[in-house]
ROTIZA-858245 format. One record per atom (N, C-alpha, C): residue in three letters; chain; atom name; x, y, z. Coordinates in pm, whole numbers, plus 50000, padded with zeros to 5 digits. Example, Ala and Ser with C-alpha at 12.3 -4.5 7.8 and 13.67 -1.06 7.14 Angstrom:
2
SITE  aa ch at     u     v     w
SITE ala  A  N 51319 49431 50780
SITE ala  A CA 51230 49550 50780
SITE ala  A  C 51320 49670 50780
SITE ser  A  N 51285 49775 50708
SITE ser  A CA 51367 49894 50714
SITE ser  A  C 51290 50003 50787
***
This chain:
228
SITE  aa ch at     u     v     w
SITE met  A  N 50084 49882 50000
SITE met  A CA 50000 50000 50000
SITE met  A  C 50089 50124 50000
SITE asp  A  N 50058 50217 49912
SITE asp  A CA 50136 50339 49905
SITE asp  A  C 50107 50426 50026
SITE his  A  N 50213 50491 50076
SITE his  A CA 50196 50585 50185
SITE his  A  C 50168 50723 50128
SITE pro  A  N 50088 50803 50193
SITE pro  A CA 50062 50938 50142
SITE pro  A  C 50190 51020 50142
SITE ser  A  N 50208 51100 50039
SITE ser  A CA 50327 51184 50029
SITE ser  A  C 50319 51298 50130
SITE pro  A  N 50431 51330 50198
SITE pro  A CA 50429 51445 50288
SITE pro  A  C 50431 51577 50214
SITE phe  A  N 50456 51572 50083
SITE phe  A CA 50461 51693 50003
SITE phe  A  C 50327 51717 49935
SITE arg  A  N 50282 51841 49939
SITE arg  A CA 50164 51879 49862
SITE arg  A  C 50203 51878 49714
SITE thr  A  N 50121 51818 49630
SITE thr  A CA 50154 51812 49488
SITE thr  A  C 50096 51931 49415
SITE ile  A  N 50163 51968 49307
SITE ile  A CA 50118 52079 49222
SITE ile  A  C 50126 52032 49078
SITE ala  A  N 50050 52095 48994
SITE ala  A CA 50054 52062 48851
SITE ala  A  C 50190 52101 48793
SITE tyr  A  N 50239 52018 48703
SITE tyr  A CA 50369 52045 48640
SITE tyr  A  C 50354 52020 48490
SITE ala  A  N 50363 52128 48414
SITE ala  A CA 50345 52117 48269
SITE ala  A  C 50444 52207 48197
SITE pro  A  N 50573 52170 48199
SITE pro  A CA 50670 52251 48126
SITE pro  A  C 50639 52249 47977
SITE pro  A  N 50667 52358 47907
SITE pro  A CA 50634 52361 47765
SITE pro  A  C 50712 52257 47686
SITE arg  A  N 50643 52190 47597
SITE arg  A CA 50709 52092 47510
SITE arg  A  C 50761 52164 47387
SITE leu  A  N 50890 52159 47366
SITE leu  A CA 50951 52233 47257
SITE leu  A  C 50935 52160 47125
SITE asp  A  N 50925 52238 47019
SITE asp  A CA 50934 52184 46885
SITE asp  A  C 51070 52114 46872
SITE pro  A  N 51076 51997 46805
SITE pro  A CA 51203 51925 46795
SITE pro  A  C 51317 52008 46739
SITE val  A  N 51287 52095 46645
SITE val  A CA 51393 52178 46587
SITE val  A  C 51447 52275 46691
SITE glu  A  N 51356 52340 46765
SITE glu  A CA 51400 52433 46868
SITE glu  A  C 51475 52360 46979
SITE ala  A  N 51427 52241 47013
SITE ala  A CA 51494 52164 47118
SITE ala  A  C 51637 52133 47079
SITE leu  A  N 51657 52092 46954
SITE leu  A CA 51791 52061 46907
SITE leu  A  C 51877 52187 46903
SITE gln  A  N 51818 52298 46860
SITE gln  A CA 51892 52424 46855
SITE gln  A  C 51939 52464 46995
SITE arg  A  N 51848 52452 47092
SITE arg  A CA 51885 52487 47229
SITE arg  A  C 51994 52394 47283
SITE ala  A  N 51976 52265 47257
SITE ala  A CA 52073 52168 47306
SITE ala  A  C 52210 52192 47244
SITE thr  A  N 52212 52225 47115
SITE thr  A CA 52339 52250 47047
SITE thr  A  C 52404 52377 47098
SITE ala  A  N 52324 52482 47117
SITE ala  A CA 52379 52608 47168
SITE ala  A  C 52437 52591 47308
SITE phe  A  N 52366 52516 47392
SITE phe  A CA 52415 52495 47528
SITE phe  A  C 52539 52408 47526
SITE arg  A  N 52542 52310 47437
SITE arg  A CA 52661 52226 47426
SITE arg  A  C 52783 52311 47392
SITE trp  A  N 52769 52403 47296
SITE trp  A CA 52883 52485 47256
SITE trp  A  C 52921 52584 47365
SITE leu  A  N 52821 52631 47440
SITE leu  A CA 52853 52716 47555
SITE leu  A  C 52941 52640 47654
SITE met  A  N 52901 52516 47685
SITE met  A CA 52976 52437 47782
SITE met  A  C 53107 52385 47724
SITE glu  A  N 53112 52371 47590
SITE glu  A CA 53238 52330 47526
SITE glu  A  C 53348 52431 47557
SITE gly  A  N 53308 52556 47576
SITE gly  A CA 53406 52661 47607
SITE gly  A  C 53443 52670 47753
SITE arg  A  N 53384 52586 47837
SITE arg  A CA 53419 52589 47980
SITE arg  A  C 53557 52529 48000
SITE arg  A  N 53639 52599 48076
SITE arg  A CA 53772 52550 48109
SITE arg  A  C 53801 52576 48256
SITE ser  A  N 53884 52493 48312
SITE ser  A CA 53934 52517 48448
SITE ser  A  C 54042 52624 48439
SITE val  A  N 54026 52730 48518
SITE val  A CA 54113 52848 48508
SITE val  A  C 54191 52866 48638
SITE arg  A  N 54319 52895 48624
SITE arg  A CA 54405 52922 48741
SITE arg  A  C 54459 53063 48740
SITE his  A  N 54428 53140 48636
SITE his  A CA 54475 53278 48626
SITE his  A  C 54354 53371 48631
SITE phe  A  N 54329 53428 48749
SITE phe  A CA 54211 53510 48772
SITE phe  A  C 54245 53658 48776
SITE ser  A  N 54148 53739 48737
SITE ser  A CA 54152 53883 48762
SITE ser  A  C 54100 53908 48903
SITE pro  A  N 54154 54008 48972
SITE pro  A CA 54101 54040 49105
SITE pro  A  C 53972 54120 49100
SITE asp  A  N 53923 54153 48980
SITE asp  A CA 53801 54233 48969
SITE asp  A  C 53686 54165 49043
SITE pro  A  N 53611 54242 49122
SITE pro  A CA 53505 54181 49203
SITE pro  A  C 53388 54130 49118
SITE val  A  N 53313 54039 49177
SITE val  A CA 53189 53988 49118
SITE val  A  C 53075 54027 49212
SITE ala  A  N 52966 54077 49157
SITE ala  A CA 52855 54126 49238
SITE ala  A  C 52799 54015 49327
SITE pro  A  N 52776 54043 49455
SITE pro  A CA 52719 53940 49543
SITE pro  A  C 52586 53886 49491
SITE gln  A  N 52507 53973 49427
SITE gln  A CA 52377 53928 49376
SITE gln  A  C 52396 53821 49268
SITE leu  A  N 52503 53833 49190
SITE leu  A CA 52530 53734 49086
SITE leu  A  C 52569 53600 49150
SITE ile  A  N 52653 53604 49251
SITE ile  A CA 52690 53481 49320
SITE ile  A  C 52567 53416 49382
SITE asp  A  N 52478 53498 49438
SITE asp  A CA 52355 53443 49497
SITE asp  A  C 52275 53365 49394
SITE gln  A  N 52264 53420 49273
SITE gln  A CA 52186 53353 49169
SITE gln  A  C 52253 53222 49126
SITE leu  A  N 52386 53220 49122
SITE leu  A CA 52457 53097 49088
SITE leu  A  C 52426 52987 49190
SITE ile  A  N 52425 53024 49316
SITE ile  A CA 52400 52926 49421
SITE ile  A  C 52253 52885 49422
SITE arg  A  N 52164 52977 49392
SITE arg  A CA 52023 52939 49378
SITE arg  A  C 52007 52834 49269
SITE thr  A  N 52079 52851 49159
SITE thr  A CA 52073 52753 49050
SITE thr  A  C 52128 52619 49096
SITE ala  A  N 52243 52621 49164
SITE ala  A CA 52301 52496 49213
SITE ala  A  C 52204 52423 49305
SITE ser  A  N 52129 52499 49382
SITE ser  A CA 52037 52440 49479
SITE ser  A  C 51911 52383 49416
SITE thr  A  N 51894 52398 49285
SITE thr  A CA 51781 52334 49217
SITE thr  A  C 51812 52188 49182
SITE ala  A  N 51933 52142 49212
SITE ala  A CA 51972 52006 49176
SITE ala  A  C 51887 51903 49250
SITE pro  A  N 51865 51787 49189
SITE pro  A CA 51794 51680 49260
SITE pro  A  C 51881 51625 49372
SITE ser  A  N 51815 51569 49473
SITE ser  A CA 51890 51512 49585
SITE ser  A  C 51811 51396 49645
SITE gly  A  N 51884 51305 49710
SITE gly  A CA 51821 51189 49770
SITE gly  A  C 51716 51227 49873
SITE ala  A  N 51592 51182 49851
SITE ala  A CA 51478 51212 49939
SITE ala  A  C 51457 51362 49956
SITE his  A  N 51504 51439 49861
SITE his  A CA 51492 51586 49863
SITE his  A  C 51548 51645 49992
SITE lys  A  N 51659 51587 50040
SITE lys  A CA 51718 51637 50164
SITE lys  A  C 51809 51758 50140
SITE gln  A  N 51849 51780 50015
SITE gln  A CA 51933 51895 49980
SITE gln  A  C 52052 51908 50076
SITE pro  A  N 52139 51807 50077
SITE pro  A CA 52242 51799 50180
SITE pro  A  C 52368 51880 50148
SITE trp  A  N 52351 52009 50124
SITE trp  A CA 52464 52091 50084
SITE trp  A  C 52461 52226 50155
SITE thr  A  N 52579 52284 50170
SITE thr  A CA 52596 52421 50219
SITE thr  A  C 52700 52487 50130
SITE phe  A  N 52670 52608 50084
SITE phe  A CA 52762 52684 50000
SITE phe  A  C 52814 52803 50081
SITE cys  A  N 52942 52804 50110
SITE cys  A CA 53003 52915 50185
SITE cys  A  C 53075 53006 50086
SITE val  A  N 53041 53134 50087
SITE val  A CA 53100 53231 49995
SITE val  A  C 53201 53315 50072
SITE val  A  N 53325 53309 50028
SITE val  A CA 53434 53379 50097
SITE val  A  C 53489 53488 50006
SITE thr  A  N 53478 53613 50050
SITE thr  A CA 53538 53725 49977
SITE thr  A  C 53632 53806 50065
SITE asp  A  N 53635 53778 50194
SITE asp  A CA 53723 53849 50287
SITE asp  A  C 53869 53816 50256
SITE pro  A  N 53953 53918 50225
SITE pro  A CA 54092 53890 50186
SITE pro  A  C 54172 53815 50293
SITE ala  A  N 54151 53850 50420
SITE ala  A CA 54227 53784 50526
SITE ala  A  C 54192 53635 50535
SITE leu  A  N 54064 53604 50519
SITE leu  A CA 54021 53465 50526
SITE leu  A  C 54070 53388 50402
SITE lys  A  N 54067 53452 50287
SITE lys  A CA 54121 53387 50166
SITE lys  A  C 54269 53356 50184
SITE gln  A  N 54342 53446 50248
SITE gln  A CA 54484 53421 50272
SITE gln  A  C 54504 53299 50362
SITE leu  A  N 54423 53289 50467
SITE leu  A CA 54433 53174 50556
SITE leu  A  C 54401 53043 50482
SITE ile  A  N 54300 53049 50395
SITE ile  A CA 54264 52931 50318
SITE ile  A  C 54379 52892 50225
SITE arg  A  N 54440 52992 50161
SITE arg  A CA 54554 52961 50073
SITE arg  A  C 54667 52898 50151
SITE glu  A  N 54702 52955 50266
SITE glu  A CA 54813 52903 50344
SITE glu  A  C 54788 52758 50386
SITE ala  A  N 54666 52730 50431
SITE ala  A CA 54634 52593 50474
SITE ala  A  C 54632 52497 50356
SITE ala  A  N 54577 52542 50242
SITE ala  A CA 54572 52457 50124
SITE ala  A  C 54713 52426 50074
SITE glu  A  N 54799 52526 50073
SITE glu  A CA 54936 52504 50024
SITE glu  A  C 55014 52411 50117
SITE glu  A  N 54985 52417 50246
SITE glu  A CA 55052 52326 50339
SITE glu  A  C 55017 52181 50305
SITE glu  A  N 54889 52157 50277
SITE glu  A CA 54848 52021 50238
SITE glu  A  C 54907 51983 50102
SITE glu  A  N 54907 52078 50010
SITE glu  A CA 54955 52046 49876
SITE glu  A  C 55105 52021 49874
SITE arg  A  N 55180 52090 49959
SITE arg  A CA 55324 52062 49966
SITE arg  A  C 55348 51918 50011
SITE ala  A  N 55265 51873 50105
SITE ala  A CA 55277 51734 50149
SITE ala  A  C 55237 51638 50038
SITE asn  A  N 55134 51677 49960
SITE asn  A CA 55090 51591 49850
SITE asn  A  C 55198 51578 49744
SITE tyr  A  N 55246 51694 49696
SITE tyr  A CA 55347 51691 49590
SITE tyr  A  C 55482 51640 49642
SITE gly  A  N 55501 51647 49774
SITE gly  A CA 55627 51605 49832
SITE gly  A  C 55635 51459 49870
SITE gly  A  N 55530 51380 49840
SITE gly  A CA 55541 51238 49868
SITE gly  A  C 55409 51167 49893
SITE arg  A  N 55303 51242 49927
SITE arg  A CA 55177 51174 49955
SITE arg  A  C 55112 51121 49829
SITE met  A  N 55128 51192 49717
SITE met  A CA 55068 51145 49592
SITE met  A  C 55158 51041 49527
SITE pro  A  N 55101 50930 49479
SITE pro  A CA 55183 50827 49414
SITE pro  A  C 55240 50877 49281
SITE pro  A  N 55348 50815 49234
SITE pro  A CA 55414 50860 49111
SITE pro  A  C 55319 50869 48991
SITE glu  A  N 55226 50775 48978
SITE glu  A CA 55135 50778 48864
SITE glu  A  C 55049 50904 48863
SITE trp  A  N 55004 50945 48980
SITE trp  A CA 54924 51067 48992
SITE trp  A  C 55007 51189 48950
SITE leu  A  N 55129 51197 49002
SITE leu  A CA 55215 51309 48965
SITE leu  A  C 55243 51309 48815
SITE glu  A  N 55258 51190 48756
SITE glu  A CA 55282 51180 48612
SITE glu  A  C 55163 51233 48533
SITE asp  A  N 55039 51202 48580
SITE asp  A CA 54920 51249 48511
SITE asp  A  C 54901 51400 48526
SITE leu  A  N 54947 51455 48639
SITE leu  A CA 54933 51599 48662
SITE leu  A  C 55038 51681 48588
SITE ala  A  N 55151 51619 48557
SITE ala  A CA 55264 51694 48500
SITE ala  A  C 55227 51776 48376
SITE pro  A  N 55148 51722 48279
SITE pro  A CA 55115 51802 48161
SITE pro  A  C 55034 51927 48193
SITE leu  A  N 54965 51929 48308
SITE leu  A CA 54884 52045 48345
SITE leu  A  C 54966 52156 48408
SITE gly  A  N 55089 52125 48447
SITE gly  A CA 55176 52228 48504
SITE gly  A  C 55137 52273 48643
SITE thr  A  N 55066 52190 48718
SITE thr  A CA 55023 52231 48852
SITE thr  A  C 55134 52202 48954
SITE asp  A  N 55130 52276 49065
SITE asp  A CA 55223 52253 49175
SITE asp  A  C 55155 52295 49304
SITE ala  A  N 55231 52305 49411
SITE ala  A CA 55174 52334 49543
SITE ala  A  C 55139 52481 49561
SITE asn  A  N 55179 52566 49469
SITE asn  A CA 55151 52710 49482
SITE asn  A  C 55009 52738 49434
SITE lys  A  N 54925 52794 49520
SITE lys  A CA 54783 52817 49490
SITE lys  A  C 54748 52965 49507
SITE glu  A  N 54822 53052 49438
SITE glu  A CA 54798 53195 49452
SITE glu  A  C 54658 53237 49409
SITE phe  A  N 54594 53156 49324
SITE phe  A CA 54460 53191 49277
SITE phe  A  C 54359 53195 49391
SITE leu  A  N 54389 53128 49502
SITE leu  A CA 54296 53130 49615
SITE leu  A  C 54288 53268 49679
SITE glu  A  N 54391 53349 49660
SITE glu  A CA 54386 53488 49707
SITE glu  A  C 54345 53585 49598
SITE ile  A  N 54384 53557 49474
SITE ile  A CA 54357 53651 49365
SITE ile  A  C 54211 53648 49322
SITE ala  A  N 54153 53530 49310
SITE ala  A CA 54012 53520 49270
SITE ala  A  C 53926 53600 49368
SITE pro  A  N 53832 53678 49320
SITE pro  A CA 53755 53764 49410
SITE pro  A  C 53661 53688 49502
SITE cys  A  N 53628 53565 49465
SITE cys  A CA 53528 53490 49540
SITE cys  A  C 53566 53343 49546
SITE leu  A  N 53558 53286 49664
SITE leu  A CA 53573 53141 49681
SITE leu  A  C 53439 53086 49726
SITE ile  A  N 53390 52984 49655
SITE ile  A CA 53270 52913 49699
SITE ile  A  C 53317 52778 49753
SITE val  A  N 53297 52758 49882
SITE val  A CA 53336 52632 49945
SITE val  A  C 53209 52550 49964
SITE val  A  N 53203 52435 49899
SITE val  A CA 53084 52351 49904
SITE val  A  C 53106 52244 50010
SITE phe  A  N 53011 52236 50102
SITE phe  A CA 53015 52134 50207
SITE phe  A  C 52902 52036 50186
SITE lys  A  N 52930 51910 50213
SITE lys  A CA 52825 51808 50213
SITE lys  A  C 52779 51786 50357
SITE gln  A  N 52651 51772 50374
SITE gln  A CA 52594 51746 50506
SITE gln  A  C 52577 51595 50520
SITE val  A  N 52667 51532 50593
SITE val  A CA 52666 51386 50601
SITE val  A  C 52543 51334 50674
SITE his  A  N 52483 51418 50755
SITE his  A CA 52354 51388 50817
SITE his  A  C 52290 51519 50859
SITE asp  A  N 52160 51517 50884
SITE asp  A CA 52090 51632 50939
SITE asp  A  C 52097 51629 51090
SITE arg  A  N 52070 51743 51149
SITE arg  A CA 52064 51748 51295
SITE arg  A  C 51925 51795 51337
SITE arg  A  N 51858 51714 51417
SITE arg  A CA 51727 51752 51470
SITE arg  A  C 51745 51862 51575
SITE pro  A  N 51635 51934 51606
SITE pro  A CA 51645 52039 51708
SITE pro  A  C 51699 51989 51841
SITE asp  A  N 51674 51861 51873
SITE asp  A CA 51722 51807 52001
SITE asp  A  C 51866 51758 51993
SITE gly  A  N 51931 51776 51877
SITE gly  A CA 52070 51738 51862
SITE gly  A  C 52094 51599 51808
SITE thr  A  N 51990 51518 51794
SITE thr  A CA 52008 51384 51740
SITE thr  A  C 52024 51389 51589
SITE lys  A  N 52076 51280 51534
SITE lys  A CA 52106 51275 51391
SITE lys  A  C 51989 51220 51311
SITE arg  A  N 51971 51270 51189
SITE arg  A CA 51874 51217 51095
SITE arg  A  C 51946 51191 50964
SITE lys  A  N 51927 51074 50909
SITE lys  A CA 52006 51028 50795
SITE lys  A  C 51979 51111 50669
SITE asn  A  N 52083 51140 50593
SITE asn  A CA 52073 51191 50457
SITE asn  A  C 52107 51077 50361
SITE tyr  A  N 52059 51087 50237
SITE tyr  A CA 52071 50978 50142
SITE tyr  A  C 52145 51023 50017
SITE tyr  A  N 52229 50936 49964
SITE tyr  A CA 52302 50965 49839
SITE tyr  A  C 52368 51102 49846
SITE val  A  N 52438 51126 49954
SITE val  A CA 52496 51259 49977
SITE val  A  C 52601 51292 49871
SITE glu  A  N 52693 51201 49845
SITE glu  A CA 52799 51228 49746
SITE glu  A  C 52739 51258 49610
SITE glu  A  N 52643 51175 49568
SITE glu  A CA 52581 51195 49437
SITE glu  A  C 52506 51328 49431
SITE ser  A  N 52430 51357 49536
SITE ser  A CA 52348 51478 49538
SITE ser  A  C 52435 51604 49533
SITE val  A  N 52538 51608 49615
SITE val  A CA 52624 51727 49619
SITE val  A  C 52705 51737 49490
SITE gly  A  N 52746 51623 49435
SITE gly  A CA 52817 51626 49308
SITE gly  A  C 52734 51685 49196
SITE ile  A  N 52605 51646 49191
SITE ile  A CA 52516 51702 49089
SITE ile  A  C 52500 51852 49109
SITE ala  A  N 52483 51895 49235
SITE ala  A CA 52468 52038 49264
SITE ala  A  C 52591 52116 49219
SITE cys  A  N 52709 52057 49237
SITE cys  A CA 52831 52123 49191
SITE cys  A  C 52835 52133 49039
SITE gly  A  N 52784 52030 48970
SITE gly  A CA 52775 52038 48825
SITE gly  A  C 52684 52152 48781
SITE phe  A  N 52569 52165 48848
SITE phe  A CA 52479 52276 48819
SITE phe  A  C 52551 52410 48843
SITE leu  A  N 52628 52417 48951
SITE leu  A CA 52699 52541 48984
SITE leu  A  C 52799 52577 48874
SITE leu  A  N 52876 52481 48827
SITE leu  A CA 52974 52508 48723
SITE leu  A  C 52908 52552 48593
SITE ala  A  N 52794 52490 48560
SITE ala  A CA 52721 52532 48439
SITE ala  A  C 52668 52673 48455
SITE ala  A  N 52618 52707 48574
SITE ala  A CA 52567 52842 48598
SITE ala  A  C 52679 52945 48590
SITE ile  A  N 52795 52910 48643
SITE ile  A CA 52910 53001 48636
SITE ile  A  C 52948 53028 48491
SITE arg  A  N 52953 52923 48411
SITE arg  A CA 52987 52940 48269
SITE arg  A  C 52880 53023 48199
SITE asn  A  N 52754 52997 48228
SITE asn  A CA 52644 53070 48164
SITE asn  A  C 52648 53218 48197
SITE ala  A  N 52703 53253 48314
SITE ala  A CA 52711 53393 48357
SITE ala  A  C 52836 53463 48304
SITE gly  A  N 52915 53394 48223
SITE gly  A CA 53034 53455 48167
SITE gly  A  C 53152 53462 48261
SITE leu  A  N 53148 53384 48368
SITE leu  A CA 53257 53380 48465
SITE leu  A  C 53338 53252 48445
SITE val  A  N 53450 53244 48515
SITE val  A CA 53534 53125 48509
SITE val  A  C 53553 53071 48650
SITE ala  A  N 53594 52946 48659
SITE ala  A CA 53607 52881 48788
SITE ala  A  C 53712 52770 48780
SITE leu  A  N 53746 52719 48897
SITE leu  A CA 53836 52605 48909
SITE leu  A  C 53778 52511 49014
SITE thr  A  N 53779 52383 48987
SITE thr  A CA 53740 52285 49090
SITE thr  A  C 53867 52242 49162
SITE his  A  N 53881 52290 49285
SITE his  A CA 54004 52267 49360
SITE his  A  C 53973 52174 49477
SITE thr  A  N 54055 52071 49493
SITE thr  A CA 54031 51972 49599
SITE thr  A  C 54160 51941 49673
SITE pro  A  N 54210 52037 49752
SITE pro  A CA 54326 52004 49834
SITE pro  A  C 54289 51892 49929
SITE ser  A  N 54377 51795 49943
SITE ser  A CA 54342 51676 50020
SITE ser  A  C 54446 51651 50129
SITE pro  A  N 54400 51639 50254
SITE pro  A CA 54261 51649 50301
SITE pro  A  C 54215 51794 50310
SITE met  A  N 54083 51813 50323
SITE met  A CA 54025 51947 50326
SITE met  A  C 53965 51981 50462
SITE asn  A  N 54007 51912 50567
SITE asn  A CA 53950 51936 50698
SITE asn  A  C 53969 52080 50746
SITE phe  A  N 54075 52144 50698
SITE phe  A CA 54103 52281 50742
SITE phe  A  C 53991 52378 50705
SITE leu  A  N 53916 52346 50599
SITE leu  A CA 53809 52437 50557
SITE leu  A  C 53697 52443 50660
SITE ala  A  N 53659 52329 50716
SITE ala  A CA 53556 52328 50819
SITE ala  A  C 53603 52406 50941
SITE arg  A  N 53732 52395 50973
SITE arg  A CA 53786 52466 51088
SITE arg  A  C 53789 52616 51063
SITE leu  A  N 53840 52657 50949
SITE leu  A CA 53852 52800 50921
SITE leu  A  C 53717 52868 50906
SITE leu  A  N 53619 52795 50854
SITE leu  A CA 53486 52852 50831
SITE leu  A  C 53388 52819 50944
SITE asp  A  N 53438 52753 51046
SITE asp  A CA 53358 52725 51167
SITE asp  A  C 53229 52653 51133
SITE arg  A  N 53241 52546 51055
SITE arg  A CA 53124 52469 51015
SITE arg  A  C 53091 52363 51120
SITE pro  A  N 52963 52323 51129
SITE pro  A CA 52923 52224 51230
SITE pro  A  C 52978 52086 51198
SITE glu  A  N 52969 51997 51299
SITE glu  A CA 53033 51866 51287
SITE glu  A  C 52971 51777 51180
SITE asn  A  N 52849 51809 51135
SITE asn  A CA 52784 51724 51035
SITE asn  A  C 52822 51764 50891
SITE glu  A  N 52907 51864 50874
SITE glu  A CA 52946 51909 50741
SITE glu  A  C 53090 51872 50711
SITE arg  A  N 53114 51828 50587
SITE arg  A CA 53249 51796 50540
SITE arg  A  C 53274 51872 50411
SITE ala  A  N 53392 51928 50397
SITE ala  A CA 53426 52000 50275
SITE ala  A  C 53424 51906 50155
SITE phe  A  N 53361 51949 50048
SITE phe  A CA 53345 51867 49928
SITE phe  A  C 53423 51925 49811
SITE leu  A  N 53419 52057 49795
SITE leu  A CA 53482 52121 49680
SITE leu  A  C 53509 52267 49712
SITE leu  A  N 53622 52315 49663
SITE leu  A CA 53661 52456 49677
SITE leu  A  C 53665 52516 49537
SITE val  A  N 53581 52616 49512
SITE val  A CA 53563 52670 49377
SITE val  A  C 53596 52819 49373
SITE pro  A  N 53717 52857 49331
SITE pro  A CA 53743 52998 49304
SITE pro  A  C 53661 53043 49183
SITE val  A  N 53603 53161 49192
SITE val  A CA 53515 53213 49086
SITE val  A  C 53551 53357 49057
SITE gly  A  N 53548 53394 48929
SITE gly  A CA 53574 53534 48893
SITE gly  A  C 53585 53549 48742
SITE his  A  N 53656 53653 48702
SITE his  A CA 53685 53677 48561
SITE his  A  C 53827 53631 48531
SITE pro  A  N 53855 53590 48409
SITE pro  A CA 53993 53549 48377
SITE pro  A  C 54086 53669 48375
SITE ala  A  N 54211 53646 48412
SITE ala  A CA 54312 53750 48400
SITE ala  A  C 54335 53783 48254
SITE ala  A  N 54385 53904 48229
SITE ala  A CA 54411 53945 48090
SITE ala  A  C 54508 53850 48022
SITE glu  A  N 54604 53795 48098
SITE glu  A CA 54705 53705 48041
SITE glu  A  C 54671 53559 48067
SITE cys  A  N 54544 53530 48091
SITE cys  A CA 54502 53393 48125
SITE cys  A  C 54538 53294 48014
SITE glu  A  N 54594 53181 48055
SITE glu  A CA 54620 53070 47965
SITE glu  A  C 54570 52942 48029
SITE val  A  N 54529 52848 47946
SITE val  A CA 54486 52717 47994
SITE val  A  C 54554 52610 47909
SITE pro  A  N 54571 52489 47961
SITE pro  A CA 54631 52382 47881
SITE pro  A  C 54547 52353 47756
SITE asp  A  N 54614 52316 47649
SITE asp  A CA 54546 52284 47523
SITE asp  A  C 54496 52140 47530
SITE leu  A  N 54383 52124 47598
SITE leu  A CA 54326 51991 47619
SITE leu  A  C 54221 51960 47514
SITE his  A  N 54195 51831 47495
SITE his  A CA 54091 51789 47401
SITE his  A  C 54002 51686 47472
SITE arg  A  N 53873 51703 47456
SITE arg  A CA 53779 51613 47521
SITE arg  A  C 53758 51487 47435
SITE lys  A  N 53714 51383 47500
SITE lys  A CA 53689 51258 47428
SITE lys  A  C 53581 51278 47322
SITE glu  A  N 53592 51205 47213
SITE glu  A CA 53491 51209 47109
SITE glu  A  C 53363 51142 47159
SITE leu  A  N 53251 51178 47096
SITE leu  A CA 53122 51121 47136
SITE leu  A  C 53126 50969 47131
SITE ser  A  N 53192 50915 47030
SITE ser  A CA 53197 50769 47016
SITE ser  A  C 53271 50701 47130
SITE gln  A  N 53350 50778 47205
SITE gln  A CA 53425 50722 47317
SITE gln  A  C 53347 50725 47448
SITE val  A  N 53239 50802 47451
SITE val  A CA 53164 50817 47576
SITE val  A  C 53018 50775 47564
SITE leu  A  N 52972 50747 47443
SITE leu  A CA 52832 50713 47421
SITE leu  A  C 52819 50572 47365
SITE ile  A  N 52734 50492 47427
SITE ile  A CA 52700 50359 47375
SITE ile  A  C 52549 50354 47363
SITE arg  A  N 52499 50330 47243
SITE arg  A CA 52355 50326 47219
SITE arg  A  C 52302 50183 47228
SITE tyr  A  N 52180 50170 47278
SITE tyr  A CA 52113 50041 47288
SITE tyr  A  C 51978 50049 47218
SITE asp  A  N 51979 50095 47091
SITE asp  A CA 51854 50111 47017
SITE asp  A  C 51832 49999 46916
SITE gln  A  N 51920 49901 46914
SITE gln  A CA 51906 49787 46826
SITE gln  A  C 51921 49659 46909
SITE pro  A  N 51850 49550 46867
SITE pro  A CA 51871 49422 46937
SITE pro  A  C 52018 49384 46929
SITE arg  A  N 52070 49328 47035
SITE arg  A CA 52213 49295 47040
SITE arg  A  C 52230 49143 47031
***
């Protein structure tokens, strides 16, 4: 027997697009996202807080397990706090590049030209630190389970990156490991764990990115429209 839904239902009738328009939109969005790159050379020019708010509103439209929305987005623009984040991140990264990362990982990173220096964490005008809520906390302090937390927060981060690109901004997905220092510096509760650190802003005038090429469609798509 089905249980009654705790959510009030509403009618949902999004407009059905003409196939030609649907393809045009899909193609235009594909080319918009084709131009998305991970950027490490930022301009210090500020980004309006209202714009960042809209990006996070978009990220928060992502689906989540049992609609628990297990995410927190911390926006850091204070220069002193950005400096502390950079110092802590570089401390971890020096340990990573100095022996914690296995040789194969370092070999894969070598073409990207990355190292332990993370000056972009201070130069970028805005840092969005995404935390996953490993569980909820009831008013009485007891725990309530969240579901598919990694998947849910990962999807929300994908929405965030698409929104950043759509707004004409650039970003980097930065994951210093471990990231425990972020919860400490931002004074987050015990049920939150740092998931992703995203510097956001405009590219520097001299911005360069590696000349990378994405996999062809035939390498990532397998169709099942014929009997096998």
